[in-house]
MDTraj code that builds the backbone (N, CA, C; nanometers):
import mdtraj as md
import numpy as np

residues = "MET ASP LEU LYS ASP LEU MET ALA ASP GLU VAL GLU ASP MET GLU LYS ASP ILE GLU LYS THR ASN LYS ALA SER GLU ALA ILE ASP GLN GLU ASN GLN SER GLU VAL GLU ASP THR THR GLU ASN GLU ASP ALA SER GLU GLU VAL TYR GLU GLU ASP THR ALA SER GLU ASP GLY SER LYS GLU LYS LYS SER PHE PHE LYS LYS LYS GLU LYS LYS ASP LYS LYS ASP GLU LYS ILE ASP GLU LEU THR ASP ARG LEU MET ARG ASN MET ALA GLU PHE GLU ASN PHE ARG LYS ARG THR GLU LYS GLU LYS SER GLN MET PHE GLU ILE GLY ALA LYS ASP ILE ILE GLU ARG ILE LEU PRO VAL ILE ASP ASN PHE GLU ARG GLY LEU ALA ALA VAL THR ILE GLU GLU LYS GLU SER ALA PHE VAL GLN GLY ILE GLU LYS ILE TYR LYS GLN LEU VAL THR THR LEU GLU ALA ALA GLY VAL LYS GLN ILE GLU ALA VAL GLY LYS GLU PHE ASP PRO ASP PHE HIS ASN ALA VAL MET HIS SER GLU ASP GLU GLU TYR GLY GLU ASN ILE VAL SER GLU GLU PHE GLN LYS GLY TYR MET TYR ARG GLU SER VAL VAL ARG HIS SER MET VAL LYS VAL VAL ASN".split()
xyz = np.array([
    [1.5634, 2.1275, 0.6268],
    [1.4991, 2.0440, 0.7289],
    [1.3476, 2.0643, 0.7231],
    [1.2700, 1.9543, 0.7128],
    [1.1250, 1.9682, 0.7022],
    [1.0614, 1.9750, 0.8399],
    [0.9289, 1.9930, 0.8408],
    [0.8540, 2.0103, 0.9667],
    [0.8638, 1.8870, 1.0543],
    [0.8677, 1.7699, 0.9936],
    [0.8769, 1.6470, 1.0720],
    [1.0054, 1.6422, 1.1535],
    [1.1197, 1.6787, 1.0901],
    [1.2477, 1.6799, 1.1614],
    [1.2470, 1.7840, 1.2718],
    [1.1878, 1.9023, 1.2459],
    [1.1808, 2.0074, 1.3476],
    [1.1007, 1.9620, 1.4683],
    [0.9901, 1.8945, 1.4443],
    [0.9070, 1.8443, 1.5549],
    [0.9844, 1.7418, 1.6364],
    [1.0599, 1.6509, 1.5673],
    [1.1379, 1.5497, 1.6373],
    [1.2469, 1.6140, 1.7223],
    [1.3144, 1.7172, 1.6674],
    [1.4175, 1.7873, 1.7433],
    [1.3587, 1.8568, 1.8655],
    [1.2403, 1.9154, 1.8510],
    [1.1746, 1.9838, 1.9626],
    [1.1435, 1.8865, 2.0753],
    [1.0932, 1.7662, 2.0391],
    [1.0621, 1.6642, 2.1399],
    [1.1889, 1.6200, 2.2119],
    [1.2989, 1.6026, 2.1348],
    [1.4255, 1.5611, 2.1946],
    [1.4776, 1.6673, 2.2910],
    [1.4663, 1.7955, 2.2525],
    [1.5095, 1.9046, 2.3408],
    [1.4283, 1.9079, 2.4694],
    [1.2986, 1.8832, 2.4589],
    [1.2124, 1.8829, 2.5769],
    [1.2542, 1.7719, 2.6732],
    [1.2860, 1.6542, 2.6197],
    [1.3295, 1.5433, 2.7048],
    [1.4597, 1.5782, 2.7770],
    [1.5517, 1.6459, 2.7051],
    [1.6775, 1.6860, 2.7674],
    [1.6525, 1.7878, 2.8789],
    [1.5591, 1.8822, 2.8555],
    [1.5269, 1.9824, 2.9575],
    [1.4714, 1.9169, 3.0839],
    [1.3881, 1.8172, 3.0669],
    [1.3311, 1.7488, 3.1838],
    [1.4408, 1.6761, 3.2611],
    [1.5338, 1.6137, 3.1880],
    [1.6439, 1.5434, 3.2541],
    [1.7308, 1.6412, 3.3332],
    [1.7590, 1.7597, 3.2721],
    [1.8381, 1.8601, 3.3425],
    [1.7656, 1.9115, 3.4662],
    [1.6360, 1.9295, 3.4540],
    [1.5572, 1.9786, 3.5676],
    [1.5573, 1.8791, 3.6814],
    [1.5484, 1.7494, 3.6483],
    [1.5523, 1.6455, 3.7526],
    [1.6862, 1.6464, 3.8258],
    [1.7957, 1.6654, 3.7511],
    [1.9271, 1.6703, 3.8153],
    [1.9389, 1.7940, 3.9038],
    [1.8860, 1.9062, 3.8543],
    [1.8915, 2.0280, 3.9331],
    [1.8086, 2.0151, 4.0600],
    [1.6983, 1.9420, 4.0527],
    [1.6124, 1.9259, 4.1695],
    [1.6820, 1.8467, 4.2791],
    [1.7667, 1.7502, 4.2388],
    [1.8420, 1.6730, 4.3382],
    [1.9389, 1.7634, 4.4147],
    [2.0032, 1.8543, 4.3402],
    [2.0957, 1.9473, 4.4055],
    [2.0202, 2.0418, 4.4989],
    [1.9021, 2.0828, 4.4579],
    [1.8215, 2.1714, 4.5423],
    [1.7790, 2.0999, 4.6705],
    [1.7449, 1.9726, 4.6595],
    [1.7057, 1.8953, 4.7781],
    [1.8198, 1.8871, 4.8796],
    [1.9411, 1.8665, 4.8288],
    [2.0556, 1.8607, 4.9192],
    [2.0785, 1.9952, 4.9881],
    [2.0601, 2.1035, 4.9110],
    [2.0781, 2.2369, 4.9676],
    [1.9699, 2.2681, 5.0702],
    [1.8496, 2.2243, 5.0408],
    [1.7387, 2.2496, 5.1347],
    [1.7542, 2.1718, 5.2641],
    [1.8253, 2.0590, 5.2590],
    [1.8434, 1.9781, 5.3787],
    [1.9192, 2.0536, 5.4866],
    [2.0149, 2.1383, 5.4400],
    [2.0948, 2.2143, 5.5360],
    [2.0176, 2.3316, 5.5953],
    [1.9017, 2.3630, 5.5366],
    [1.8240, 2.4755, 5.5851],
    [1.7029, 2.4312, 5.6658],
    [1.7004, 2.3032, 5.7017],
    [1.5838, 2.2501, 5.7737],
    [1.5625, 2.3212, 5.9063],
    [1.6733, 2.3480, 5.9809],
    [1.6588, 2.4095, 6.1125],
    [1.6014, 2.5493, 6.1011],
    [1.6535, 2.6293, 6.0022],
    [1.6025, 2.7644, 5.9850],
    [1.4562, 2.7622, 5.9435],
    [1.4225, 2.6646, 5.8623],
    [1.2838, 2.6542, 5.8178],
    [1.1920, 2.6202, 5.9345],
    [1.2447, 2.5349, 6.0293],
    [1.1637, 2.4955, 6.1457],
    [1.1367, 2.6151, 6.2354],
    [1.2403, 2.7027, 6.2527],
    [1.2221, 2.8198, 6.3376],
    [1.1188, 2.9152, 6.2797],
    [1.1130, 2.9218, 6.1462],
    [1.0197, 3.0158, 6.0827],
    [0.8921, 2.9470, 6.0363],
    [0.8700, 2.8307, 6.0906],
    [0.7556, 2.7522, 6.0455],
    [0.6238, 2.8219, 6.0736],
    [0.6237, 2.8993, 6.1864],
    [0.4993, 2.9672, 6.2221],
    [0.4593, 3.0696, 6.1163],
    [0.5607, 3.1216, 6.0408],
    [0.5303, 3.2239, 5.9419],
    [0.4591, 3.1656, 5.8204],
    [0.4768, 3.0308, 5.7993],
    [0.4131, 2.9664, 5.6851],
    [0.2807, 2.9050, 5.7225],
    [0.2326, 2.9385, 5.8436],
    [0.1063, 2.8841, 5.8881],
    [0.0028, 2.9948, 5.8955],
    [-0.1199, 2.9616, 5.8687],
    [-0.2291, 3.0543, 5.8823],
    [-0.3036, 3.0244, 6.0117],
    [-0.3360, 3.1304, 6.0843],
    [-0.4074, 3.1153, 6.2116],
    [-0.5544, 3.1393, 6.1866],
    [-0.6346, 3.0443, 6.2293],
    [-0.7791, 3.0549, 6.2163],
    [-0.8404, 3.0611, 6.3555],
    [-0.9356, 3.1486, 6.3741],
    [-1.0055, 3.1613, 6.5013],
    [-1.1515, 3.1281, 6.4813],
    [-1.2058, 3.0562, 6.5782],
    [-1.3446, 3.0129, 6.5685],
    [-1.4137, 3.0390, 6.7016],
    [-1.5310, 3.0997, 6.6978],
    [-1.6088, 3.1250, 6.8188],
    [-1.6766, 2.9968, 6.8655],
    [-1.6548, 2.9637, 6.9959],
    [-1.7190, 2.8457, 7.0543],
    [-1.7896, 2.8878, 7.1825],
    [-1.8924, 2.8199, 7.2131],
    [-1.9702, 2.8501, 7.3340],
    [-1.9148, 2.7701, 7.4517],
    [-1.8892, 2.8427, 7.5672],
    [-1.8418, 2.7756, 7.6892],
    [-1.9614, 2.7280, 7.7702],
    [-1.9343, 2.6631, 7.8844],
    [-2.0404, 2.6086, 7.9684],
    [-2.1277, 2.7177, 8.0268],
    [-2.0721, 2.8377, 8.0584],
    [-2.1515, 2.9458, 8.1159],
    [-2.2195, 3.0322, 8.0102],
    [-2.2114, 2.9906, 7.8862],
    [-2.2809, 3.0636, 7.7809],
    [-2.1978, 3.1698, 7.7122],
    [-2.0793, 3.1999, 7.7634],
    [-1.9942, 3.3014, 7.7014],
    [-1.9209, 3.2417, 7.5820],
    [-1.8785, 3.3322, 7.4944],
    [-1.8088, 3.2866, 7.3754],
    [-1.6585, 3.2889, 7.3962],
    [-1.5934, 3.1875, 7.3475],
    [-1.4482, 3.1795, 7.3564],
    [-1.3897, 3.1697, 7.2161],
    [-1.2706, 3.2220, 7.2029],
    [-1.1994, 3.2143, 7.0762],
    [-1.1149, 3.0879, 7.0738],
    [-1.1367, 3.0076, 6.9718],
    [-1.0567, 2.8864, 6.9583],
    [-0.9691, 2.8997, 6.8338],
    [-0.8397, 2.8881, 6.8560],
    [-0.7451, 2.9066, 6.7463],
    [-0.6873, 2.7731, 6.7019],
    [-0.6625, 2.7617, 6.5751],
    [-0.5936, 2.6433, 6.5233],
    [-0.5110, 2.6862, 6.4024],
    [-0.4175, 2.6026, 6.3671],
    [-0.3221, 2.6353, 6.2621],
    [-0.3423, 2.5426, 6.1423],
    [-0.3284, 2.6007, 6.0263],
    [-0.3338, 2.5224, 5.9037],
    [-0.2133, 2.5595, 5.8182],
    [-0.1367, 2.4578, 5.7814],
    [-0.0137, 2.4822, 5.7078],
    [-0.0448, 2.5157, 5.5612],
    [0.0181, 2.6182, 5.5122],
    [0.0005, 2.6550, 5.3724],
    [0.0713, 2.5522, 5.2833],
    [0.0037, 2.5173, 5.1774],
    [0.0659, 2.4274, 5.0816],
    [0.1358, 2.5094, 4.9736],
    [0.2609, 2.4872, 4.9599],
    [0.3396, 2.5614, 4.8631],
    [0.4120, 2.4638, 4.7713],
    [0.3883, 2.4798, 4.6403],
    [0.4481, 2.3894, 4.5433],
    [0.5914, 2.4304, 4.5133],
    [0.6806, 2.3302, 4.5136],
    [0.8214, 2.3571, 4.4877],
    [0.8396, 2.4069, 4.3439],
    [0.9328, 2.5015, 4.3269],
    [0.9566, 2.5576, 4.1942],
    [1.0055, 2.4517, 4.0964],
    [1.0847, 2.3566, 4.1453],
    [1.1347, 2.2519, 4.0559],
    [1.0207, 2.1632, 4.0064],
    [0.9213, 2.1389, 4.0931],
    [0.8062, 2.0604, 4.0518],
    [0.7234, 2.1354, 3.9481],
    [0.7109, 2.2672, 3.9678],
    [0.6380, 2.3472, 3.8702],
    [0.7080, 2.3450, 3.7345],
    [0.8422, 2.3511, 3.7384],
    [0.9188, 2.3480, 3.6138],
    [0.9035, 2.2134, 3.5444],
    [0.9061, 2.1058, 3.6218],
    [0.8899, 1.9718, 3.5640],
    [0.7522, 1.9581, 3.5013],
    [0.6496, 2.0078, 3.5727],
    [0.5127, 2.0006, 3.5191],
    [0.5009, 2.0796, 3.3889],
    [0.5661, 2.1969, 3.3876],
    [0.5600, 2.2802, 3.2677],
    [0.6265, 2.2121, 3.1486],
    [0.7460, 2.1554, 3.1722],
    [0.8179, 2.0886, 3.0644],
    [0.7451, 1.9621, 3.0189],
    [0.6871, 1.8912, 3.1151],
    [0.6115, 1.7708, 3.0800],
    [0.4906, 1.8051, 2.9947],
    [0.4227, 1.9141, 3.0313],
    [0.3066, 1.9572, 2.9538],
    [0.3467, 1.9954, 2.8111],
    [0.4565, 2.0686, 2.7996],
    [0.5047, 2.1067, 2.6660],
    [0.5431, 1.9845, 2.5849],
    [0.6069, 1.8868, 2.6518],
    [0.6475, 1.7642, 2.5827],
    [0.5261, 1.6884, 2.5305],
    [0.4237, 1.6756, 2.6147],
    [0.3033, 1.6031, 2.5753],
    [0.2327, 1.6728, 2.4589],
    [0.2287, 1.8074, 2.4633],
    [0.1659, 1.8821, 2.3545],
    [0.2416, 1.8633, 2.2232],
    [0.3750, 1.8684, 2.2309],
    [0.4552, 1.8511, 2.1101],
    [0.4418, 1.7105, 2.0528],
    [0.4346, 1.6122, 2.1430],
    [0.4173, 1.4748, 2.0972],
    [0.2822, 1.4575, 2.0294],
    [0.1772, 1.5206, 2.0844],
    [0.0436, 1.5122, 2.0234],
    [0.0426, 1.5800, 1.8868],
    [0.1078, 1.6976, 1.8772],
    [0.1147, 1.7673, 1.7494],
    [0.1933, 1.6861, 1.6466],
    [0.2998, 1.6211, 1.6920],
    [0.3803, 1.5388, 1.6017],
    [0.2991, 1.4196, 1.5507],
    [0.2199, 1.3574, 1.6383],
    [0.1370, 1.2430, 1.5979],
    [0.0310, 1.2866, 1.4969],
    [-0.0311, 1.4028, 1.5198],
    [-0.1299, 1.4548, 1.4251],
    [-0.0648, 1.4857, 1.2903],
    [0.0566, 1.5418, 1.2955],
    [0.1291, 1.5711, 1.1723],
    [0.1612, 1.4426, 1.0961],
    [0.1995, 1.3376, 1.1689],
    [0.2326, 1.2098, 1.1053],
    [0.1098, 1.1496, 1.0363],
    [-0.0050, 1.1520, 1.1054],
    [-0.1272, 1.0969, 1.0460],
    [-0.1704, 1.1766, 0.9233],
    [-0.1595, 1.3102, 0.9338],
    [-0.1985, 1.3944, 0.8214],
    [-0.1076, 1.3699, 0.7007],
    [0.0214, 1.3516, 0.7270],
    [0.1164, 1.3263, 0.6185],
    [0.0893, 1.1923, 0.5519],
    [0.0600, 1.0901, 0.6327],
    [0.0295, 0.9584, 0.5772],
    [-0.0948, 0.9640, 0.4894],
    [-0.1960, 1.0395, 0.5342],
    [-0.3189, 1.0516, 0.4557],
    [-0.2924, 1.1220, 0.3234],
    [-0.2126, 1.2294, 0.3268],
    [-0.1805, 1.3026, 0.2053],
    [-0.0987, 1.2172, 0.1090],
    [-0.0058, 1.1374, 0.1631],
    [0.0740, 1.0492, 0.0781],
    [-0.0146, 0.9458, 0.0102],
    [-0.1110, 0.8904, 0.0849],
    [-0.2026, 0.7911, 0.0290],
    [-0.2880, 0.8521, -0.0819],
    [-0.3357, 0.9747, -0.0596],
    [-0.4172, 1.0407, -0.1616],
    [-0.3352, 1.0710, -0.2872],
    [-0.2113, 1.1165, -0.2681],
    [-0.1251, 1.1461, -0.3827],
    [-0.0931, 1.0193, -0.4610],
    [-0.0709, 0.9089, -0.3883],
    [-0.0432, 0.7815, -0.4556],
    [-0.1630, 0.7378, -0.5384],
    [-0.2836, 0.7511, -0.4828],
    [-0.4039, 0.7097, -0.5537],
    [-0.4266, 0.7953, -0.6788],
    [-0.4021, 0.9262, -0.6675],
    [-0.4168, 1.0141, -0.7841],
    [-0.3186, 0.9752, -0.8940],
    [-0.1934, 0.9468, -0.8545],
    [-0.0932, 0.9061, -0.9528],
    [-0.1269, 0.7730, -1.0173],
    [-0.1769, 0.6776, -0.9364],
    [-0.2131, 0.5464, -0.9893],
    [-0.3287, 0.5576, -1.0884],
    [-0.4291, 0.6395, -1.0558],
    [-0.5439, 0.6573, -1.1449],
    [-0.5011, 0.7195, -1.2773],
    [-0.4050, 0.8105, -1.2720],
    [-0.3578, 0.8752, -1.3944],
    [-0.2893, 0.7734, -1.4866],
    [-0.2081, 0.6851, -1.4271],
    [-0.1390, 0.5829, -1.5078],
    [-0.2388, 0.4829, -1.5651],
    [-0.3364, 0.4419, -1.4838],
    [-0.4376, 0.3463, -1.5298],
    [-0.5178, 0.4051, -1.6453],
    [-0.5510, 0.5325, -1.6337],
    [-0.6283, 0.5990, -1.7384],
    [-0.5511, 0.6009, -1.8704],
    [-0.4185, 0.6080, -1.8639],
    [-0.3366, 0.6052, -1.9850],
    [-0.3266, 0.4650, -2.0447],
    [-0.3409, 0.3625, -1.9584],
    [-0.3288, 0.2243, -2.0064],
    [-0.4591, 0.1739, -2.0678],
    [-0.5730, 0.2271, -2.0252],
    [-0.7027, 0.1779, -2.0727],
    [-0.7182, 0.1827, -2.2249],
    [-0.6739, 0.2862, -2.2954],
    [-0.6840, 0.2843, -2.4414],
    [-0.6070, 0.1688, -2.5052],
    [-0.4977, 0.1261, -2.4424],
    [-0.4216, 0.0117, -2.4935],
    [-0.5057, -0.1155, -2.4832],
    [-0.5758, -0.1315, -2.3703],
    [-0.6646, -0.2469, -2.3541],
    [-0.7763, -0.2422, -2.4582],
    [-0.8313, -0.1224, -2.4806],
    [-0.9363, -0.1080, -2.5824],
    [-0.8864, -0.1541, -2.7194],
    [-0.7642, -0.1178, -2.7556],
    [-0.7090, -0.1559, -2.8853],
    [-0.6860, -0.3070, -2.8944],
    [-0.6419, -0.3676, -2.7841],
    [-0.6281, -0.5131, -2.7816],
    [-0.7631, -0.5791, -2.8100],
    [-0.8669, -0.5301, -2.7434],
    [-0.9996, -0.5890, -2.7584],
    [-1.0535, -0.5687, -2.9000],
    [-1.0326, -0.4517, -2.9580],
    [-1.0777, -0.4279, -3.0951],
    [-1.0037, -0.5187, -3.1937],
    [-0.8742, -0.5331, -3.1713],
    [-0.7959, -0.6186, -3.2607],
    [-0.8376, -0.7638, -3.2511],
    [-0.8582, -0.8130, -3.1310],
    [-0.8990, -0.9531, -3.1138],
    [-1.0402, -0.9770, -3.1662],
    [-1.1253, -0.8749, -3.1560],
    [-1.2626, -0.8890, -3.2055],
    [-1.2662, -0.8959, -3.3582],
    [-1.1675, -0.8398, -3.4234],
    [-1.1630, -0.8381, -3.5700],
    [-1.1000, -0.9637, -3.6288],
    [-1.0446, -1.0499, -3.5438],
    [-0.9794, -1.1711, -3.5929],
    [-1.0846, -1.2711, -3.6408],
    [-1.0611, -1.3306, -3.7562],
    [-1.1530, -1.4317, -3.8095],
    [-1.1336, -1.5647, -3.7378],
    [-1.2276, -1.6552, -3.7595],
    [-1.2203, -1.7872, -3.6945],
    [-1.0948, -1.8621, -3.7380],
    [-1.0574, -1.8536, -3.8650],
    [-0.9382, -1.9226, -3.9142],
    [-0.8105, -1.8653, -3.8520],
    [-0.8083, -1.7343, -3.8320],
    [-0.6876, -1.6692, -3.7781],
    [-0.6685, -1.6941, -3.6289],
    [-0.7725, -1.7301, -3.5564],
    [-0.7619, -1.7504, -3.4121],
    [-0.6666, -1.8634, -3.3739],
    [-0.6475, -1.9566, -3.4659],
    [-0.5595, -2.0708, -3.4373],
    [-0.4128, -2.0397, -3.4624],
    [-0.3840, -1.9245, -3.5196],
    [-0.2450, -1.8905, -3.5494],
    [-0.1690, -1.8564, -3.4221],
    [-0.0389, -1.8827, -3.4250],
    [0.0451, -1.8577, -3.3085],
    [0.0494, -1.7093, -3.2740],
    [0.0464, -1.6245, -3.3770],
    [0.0523, -1.4796, -3.3540],
    [-0.0695, -1.4314, -3.2753],
    [-0.1867, -1.4722, -3.3181],
    [-0.3098, -1.4283, -3.2519],
    [-0.3164, -1.4835, -3.1093],
    [-0.2777, -1.6078, -3.0917],
    [-0.2775, -1.6667, -2.9580],
    [-0.1785, -1.5949, -2.8659],
    [-0.0655, -1.5543, -2.9221],
    [0.0311, -1.4793, -2.8426],
    [-0.0243, -1.3439, -2.8003],
    [-0.0917, -1.2737, -2.8923],
    [-0.1535, -1.1449, -2.8617],
    [-0.2602, -1.1614, -2.7532],
    [-0.3388, -1.2680, -2.7646],
    [-0.4446, -1.2921, -2.6667],
    [-0.3865, -1.3187, -2.5284],
    [-0.2761, -1.3888, -2.5197],
    [-0.2112, -1.4163, -2.3906],
    [-0.1561, -1.2865, -2.3296],
    [-0.0992, -1.2012, -2.4130],
    [-0.0470, -1.0725, -2.3623],
    [-0.1632, -0.9876, -2.3082],
    [-0.2740, -0.9877, -2.3808],
    [-0.3920, -0.9116, -2.3362],
    [-0.4424, -0.9637, -2.2010],
    [-0.4550, -1.0945, -2.1878],
    [-0.5032, -1.1531, -2.0618],
    [-0.4072, -1.1245, -1.9472],
    [-0.2770, -1.1290, -1.9756],
    [-0.1782, -1.0987, -1.8717],
    [-0.1900, -0.9533, -1.8261],
    [-0.2124, -0.8623, -1.9188],
    [-0.2274, -0.7207, -1.8848],
    [-0.3513, -0.6985, -1.7989],
    [-0.4628, -0.7605, -1.8368],
    [-0.5865, -0.7465, -1.7598],
    [-0.5700, -0.8062, -1.6199],
    [-0.5064, -0.9212, -1.6088],
    [-0.4852, -0.9861, -1.4784],
    [-0.3973, -0.9010, -1.3881],
    [-0.2955, -0.8385, -1.4471],
    [-0.2057, -0.7528, -1.3683],
    [-0.2800, -0.6318, -1.3137],
    [-0.3661, -0.5717, -1.3956],
    [-0.4437, -0.4565, -1.3503],
    [-0.5432, -0.4966, -1.2413],
    [-0.6041, -0.6117, -1.2552],
    [-0.6985, -0.6589, -1.1530],
    [-0.6279, -0.6808, -1.0194],
    [-0.5067, -0.7346, -1.0250],
    [-0.4296, -0.7561, -0.9022],
    [-0.3928, -0.6241, -0.8354],
    [-0.3826, -0.5172, -0.9150],
    [-0.3495, -0.3848, -0.8610],
    [-0.4715, -0.3100, -0.8093],
    [-0.5914, -0.3690, -0.8253],
    [-0.7128, -0.3050, -0.7738],
    [-0.8026, -0.2459, -0.8796],
    [-0.7740, -0.2747, -1.0081],
    [-0.8567, -0.2243, -1.1173],
    [-0.9622, -0.3285, -1.1520],
    [-1.0868, -0.2867, -1.1628],
    [-1.1942, -0.3796, -1.2000],
    [-1.2895, -0.3130, -1.2987],
    [-1.3504, -0.3967, -1.3811],
    [-1.4421, -0.3465, -1.4831],
    [-1.5783, -0.3174, -1.4210],
    [-1.6439, -0.2111, -1.4683],
    [-1.7778, -0.1747, -1.4211],
    [-1.8814, -0.2570, -1.4972],
    [-1.9700, -0.3197, -1.4235],
    [-2.0773, -0.3957, -1.4881],
    [-2.1794, -0.2991, -1.5475],
    [-2.2232, -0.3288, -1.6675],
    [-2.3125, -0.2348, -1.7361],
    [-2.4348, -0.3026, -1.7969],
    [-2.4156, -0.3888, -1.8956],
    [-2.5271, -0.4478, -1.9697],
    [-2.6184, -0.5261, -1.8767],
    [-2.7496, -0.4936, -1.8836],
    [-2.8484, -0.5610, -1.8014],
    [-2.8659, -0.4987, -1.6641],
    [-2.7829, -0.4014, -1.6303],
    [-2.7919, -0.3338, -1.5016],
    [-2.8731, -0.2046, -1.5143],
    [-2.9275, -0.1597, -1.4040],
    [-2.9993, -0.0330, -1.4041],
    [-2.8999, 0.0827, -1.4216],
    [-2.9414, 0.1785, -1.5023],
    [-2.8524, 0.2913, -1.5299],
    [-2.8205, 0.3677, -1.4006],
    [-2.6902, 0.3926, -1.3798],
    [-2.6435, 0.4660, -1.2624],
    [-2.5454, 0.5732, -1.3097],
    [-2.5823, 0.6993, -1.2981],
    [-2.4932, 0.8066, -1.3480],
    [-2.3576, 0.8113, -1.2782],
    [-2.3465, 0.7479, -1.1635],
    [-2.2172, 0.7451, -1.0944],
    [-2.1177, 0.6533, -1.1650],
    [-2.1696, 0.5581, -1.2441],
    [-2.0830, 0.4608, -1.3112],
    [-2.0999, 0.4579, -1.4632],
    [-2.2145, 0.5037, -1.5123],
    [-2.2455, 0.4934, -1.6549],
    [-2.2619, 0.6322, -1.7184],
    [-2.2238, 0.6370, -1.8455],
    [-2.2412, 0.7592, -1.9245],
    [-2.3321, 0.7261, -2.0430],
    [-2.4573, 0.7705, -2.0347],
    [-2.5551, 0.7384, -2.1396],
    [-2.5356, 0.8290, -2.2606],
    [-2.5072, 0.7666, -2.3751],
    [-2.4885, 0.8428, -2.4982],
    [-2.6004, 0.8153, -2.5980],
    [-2.6909, 0.7211, -2.5631],
    [-2.8005, 0.6870, -2.6545],
    [-2.9177, 0.6308, -2.5742],
    [-3.0404, 0.6619, -2.6189],
    [-3.1622, 0.6086, -2.5578],
    [-3.2470, 0.5423, -2.6658],
    [-3.3210, 0.4385, -2.6256],
    [-3.4098, 0.3706, -2.7189],
    [-3.5227, 0.3037, -2.6420],
    [-3.6212, 0.2531, -2.7176],
    [-3.7332, 0.1814, -2.6589],
    [-3.7212, 0.0332, -2.6933],
    [-3.7378, -0.0513, -2.5943],
    [-3.7295, -0.1957, -2.6159],
    [-3.8140, -0.2649, -2.5104],
    [-3.9154, -0.3402, -2.5547],
    [-4.0072, -0.4056, -2.4615],
    [-3.9416, -0.5216, -2.3865],
    [-3.8296, -0.5702, -2.4351],
    [-3.7625, -0.6826, -2.3694],
    [-3.6937, -0.6401, -2.2402],
    [-3.6669, -0.5148, -2.2255],
    [-3.5966, -0.4637, -2.1074],
    [-3.6919, -0.3867, -2.0172],
    [-3.6528, -0.3755, -1.8929],
    [-3.7298, -0.2956, -1.7996],
    [-3.6985, -0.1473, -1.8182],
    [-3.7461, -0.0674, -1.7284],
    [-3.7273, 0.0765, -1.7396],
    [-3.5887, 0.1183, -1.6903],
    [-3.5255, 0.2043, -1.7673],
    [-3.3955, 0.2624, -1.7300],
    [-3.2868, 0.1554, -1.7157],
    [-3.2826, 0.0644, -1.8128],
    [-3.1872, -0.0459, -1.8110],
    [-3.0844, -0.0268, -1.9223],
    [-2.9581, -0.0619, -1.8939],
    [-2.8517, -0.0542, -1.9930],
    [-2.8632, -0.1740, -2.0871],
    [-2.8795, -0.1465, -2.2160],
    [-2.8959, -0.2549, -2.3138],
    [-2.7696, -0.2820, -2.3949],
    [-2.6810, -0.1844, -2.4019],
    [-2.5606, -0.2016, -2.4827],
    [-2.4472, -0.1161, -2.4271],
    [-2.3261, -0.1692, -2.4408],
    [-2.2079, -0.0977, -2.3906],
    [-2.1148, -0.0685, -2.5072],
    [-2.0857, 0.0582, -2.5294],
    [-1.9975, 0.0977, -2.6393],
    [-1.8508, 0.1034, -2.5967],
    [-1.8271, 0.1386, -2.4729],
    [-1.6907, 0.1427, -2.4196],
    [-1.6929, 0.1006, -2.2728],
    [-1.6036, 0.0115, -2.2354],
    [-1.6017, -0.0406, -2.0991],
    [-1.5565, 0.0668, -1.9999],
    [-1.6172, 0.0619, -1.8810],
    [-1.5764, 0.1510, -1.7728],
    [-1.4946, 0.0751, -1.6697],
    [-1.4089, 0.1466, -1.5979],
    [-1.3214, 0.0819, -1.5005],
    [-1.3168, 0.1632, -1.3716],
    [-1.2913, 0.0913, -1.2630],
    [-1.2749, 0.1514, -1.1315],
    [-1.1391, 0.1131, -1.0755],
    [-1.0801, 0.2043, -0.9973],
    [-0.9590, 0.1735, -0.9216],
    [-0.9946, 0.1799, -0.7738],
    [-0.9936, 0.0642, -0.7096],
    [-1.0400, 0.0522, -0.5714],
    [-1.1849, 0.0980, -0.5607],
    [-1.2115, 0.2108, -0.4955],
    [-1.3504, 0.2549, -0.4782],
    [-1.3858, 0.3776, -0.5612],
    [-1.2980, 0.4194, -0.6497],
    [-1.3243, 0.5390, -0.7304],
    [-1.3260, 0.5046, -0.8788],
    [-1.4065, 0.5785, -0.9539],
    [-1.4222, 0.5544, -1.0978],
    [-1.3064, 0.6195, -1.1736],
    [-1.2425, 0.5398, -1.2595],
    [-1.1374, 0.5924, -1.3463],
    [-1.1978, 0.6366, -1.4793],
    [-1.2894, 0.5534, -1.5302],
    [-1.3580, 0.5869, -1.6556],
    [-1.4997, 0.5312, -1.6518],
    [-1.5977, 0.6146, -1.6847],
    [-1.7371, 0.5708, -1.6862],
    [-1.7625, 0.4812, -1.8094],
    [-1.8582, 0.3912, -1.7947],
    [-1.8998, 0.3079, -1.9078],
    [-1.9832, 0.3909, -2.0038],
    [-1.9544, 0.3799, -2.1326],
    [-2.0330, 0.4496, -2.2348],
    [-2.1422, 0.3538, -2.2822],
    [-2.2683, 0.3877, -2.2556],
    [-2.3748, 0.2894, -2.2745],
    [-2.4967, 0.3478, -2.3465],
    [-2.5853, 0.2516, -2.3858],
    [-2.7171, 0.2867, -2.4400],
    [-2.8223, 0.2419, -2.3384],
    [-2.9173, 0.3296, -2.3080],
    [-3.0194, 0.3002, -2.2090],
    [-3.1546, 0.2895, -2.2795],
    [-3.2316, 0.1917, -2.2391],
    [-3.3635, 0.1714, -2.3011],
    [-3.4729, 0.2165, -2.2060],
    [-3.5884, 0.2533, -2.2709],
    [-3.7093, 0.2944, -2.1990],
    [-3.6808, 0.4139, -2.1075],
])
top = md.Topology()
chain = top.add_chain()
for i, resn in enumerate(residues, 1):
    res = top.add_residue(resn, chain, resSeq=i)
    for name in ("N", "CA", "C"):
        top.add_atom(name, md.element.get_by_symbol(name[0]), res)
traj = md.Trajectory(xyz[None], top)
C-alpha cells in the first residue's frame, strides 16, 4: 500500500470517528436531560461571585455583588473539534501530496520524452543527408518521393508532439540554444551572428533537446 492509499484510509477513519462522536453526543444529551434538576440545585457552584465597591448617598462604601456564569465547553464538543482539526490537517496533507505527485509525474514524463526524441533525431539527420545527396534526375523517382513523404510525416508527427527546430542562421549567437564550433570574419554579417549551421538543434516544449552546431562570424 502506497502513501496515497494510507492518507485516504486515514481521512476515511477520521470521518468515521466524527460520526461516532456525533452519535455519542446525542446519547450524552439525553442522559444530561435527566440531570437538569440536580444541575439547577448546584448552579450556584458554577457561578463566580464578584464584589464591587460603590459609593452610597452618605458617602460610605457598599459592597455590590453580582454573579457571572462560568463558560464550560462540553467534552463532546472538544472531541468533535479535535477530530475535525485532524481531518482538515490530513486533507491538506493529502492535497499537497497529490500536487507533488502530479508534478513529479509530469517531470518524469518530460525526461522520458526528451530521451526518446534525442534517439530519433539522428534518424532525421540521416533522412536529410540522404535527400540532400539525391540528384535532380533521381528526385522524380517513386522511391525518392516515397522517402521524402516518410521524412515529412516523421517531422510533422514530432512537431505535433511539441518538438520544434531551433532557428540559427542569421540569428544572434545564443549559448542557450547554439553550440559554436567555428568562428570567422565576414563583413556581410553583423557582430556575433550565426552564418552557417552544421547540425540542426531541437527543443521539446520549453527545454533544449539538442543545441544547434553552428559557425559564428565576427
